[in-house]
Each structure stands twice: as C-alpha cells, then as structure tokens.
C-alpha positions in Angstrom: 1.3 7.6 19.3 0.3 9.7 16.3 2.3 12.8 15.3 0.8 16.2 15.3 1.3 16.5 11.6 -1.8 16.9 9.5 -3.1 13.9 7.6 -1.9 13.7 4.1 -3.5 12.1 1.0 -3.0 8.5 -0.1 -2.8 7.5 -3.7 -2.9 3.9 -4.8 -1.5 2.8 -8.2 -3.8 0.4 -10.1 -1.5 -2.4 -9.2 -1.6 -1.6 -5.5 -5.5 -1.3 -5.6 -5.6 -4.7 -7.4 -3.3 -6.3 -4.8 -5.4 -5.0 -1.9 -8.5 -6.3 -3.5 -6.9 -9.7 -4.1 -5.6 -9.9 -0.6 -9.0 -9.3 0.9 -10.7 -11.6 -1.6 -8.2 -14.4 -0.7 -8.8 -13.8 3.0 -12.6 -13.9 2.5 -12.4 -17.2 0.6 -9.9 -18.8 2.9 -11.0 -17.6 6.4 -14.4 -16.0 6.0 -16.1 -12.7 6.5 -15.1 -12.2 10.1 -11.4 -12.6 9.3 -11.6 -10.3 6.2 -13.1 -7.6 8.4 -10.4 -8.0 11.0 -7.6 -8.0 8.3 -9.2 -5.0 6.6 -8.9 -3.2 9.9 -5.2 -4.1 10.2 -4.6 -2.7 6.7 -6.7 0.4 7.4 -4.8 1.1 10.6 -1.5 0.8 8.9 -2.6 3.2 6.1 -3.9 5.7 8.7 -0.6 5.5 10.6 1.2 6.4 7.4 -1.1 9.3 6.7 -0.2 10.8 10.1 3.5 9.8 10.1 4.6 9.2 6.5 8.2 8.6 7.5 7.2 5.8 9.8 8.3 3.1 7.3 11.9 2.1 6.9 13.8 3.2 3.9 14.3 0.6 1.1 17.3 1.7 -1.0 17.6 -1.8 -2.4 14.3 -1.1 -4.2 14.8 2.6 -5.0 16.1 5.5 -3.0 12.6 7.0 -2.6 10.8 3.8 -1.4 9.9 3.0 2.1 8.1 0.0 3.6 5.8 -0.8 6.6 4.7 -4.2 7.9 0.9 -4.5 8.0 -0.2 -7.9 9.2 1.4 -10.5 6.9 2.0 -8.0 4.1 4.5 -5.3 3.5 3.3 -1.9 2.2 5.8 -0.4 -0.2 5.3 3.3 -0.8 7.0 6.6 -1.5 6.3 10.1 -0.2 5.9 12.8 -2.9 5.4 16.5 -2.4 3.7 18.9 -4.8 2.3 16.2 -7.0 -1.1 14.7 -7.7 -1.5 11.3 -9.2 -3.7 11.4 -12.3 -3.7 7.8 -13.3 -1.3 5.1 -14.3 -0.7 6.4 -17.8 -0.6 10.1 -17.0 2.4 12.0 -15.6 1.9 13.6 -12.1 0.5 17.1 -12.4 2.1 19.7 -10.1 0.0 20.8 -7.1 0.6 22.2 -3.7 0.0 18.9 -1.7 1.8 16.0 -0.2 0.9 12.4 -0.9 1.9 8.9 -0.2 2.0 6.8 -3.4 1.8 3.0 -3.2 3.5 1.0 -5.9 
C-alpha cells in the first residue's frame, strides 16, 4: 500500500546510473529481452515505492548513519534521503533548494 505522501524526486549518482545500466545489460545478454523488461519492471517498482515511501528501506548504520537499503529483485538499492538539496553532478556540491530527494550511491 502506498503512502499518501507526495512523490519525491530521485537522483542517481553517475556510479548508480552506471550500475543500473550494467545490471540491465548483463540481464539482456544472459537471459534475453523478455527478462530484461521484467527485471526493469522490478527495479522501476522498487524506485516508485521509494518515491512514495522514502523511509521504506531499512537503516544501514554500518555503511553510514544516513544510508538506507531496499531489496529489489536480486539487488540491494542503497540510498539516502536528503531535504533542501538538489544534486548538480558528481563533482559539484549540492545546491540548496526547497525540495526533498532520494540520492542513490
């Protein structure tokens, strides 16, 4: 069941975007187009759940006090929730804004 909270923005680091691309490429090469579509759906559903319920993932203090994780298929999404920031790129510091986002490492 989804929360009544509004959907919040998702921001992927370059490393997270590369990982996602590699996961889907491996799935395509190993199991074919049908399976890559199915697995993409699993990952998309997990990300959508996080957008609606960002605290859904469990805390991961062994990684960092701010990190959380959520199982998505055979992968674990590691993320943090940040308020009043906007990711500008891997080499740029976050710029203050009035928004909330989920940042994937």
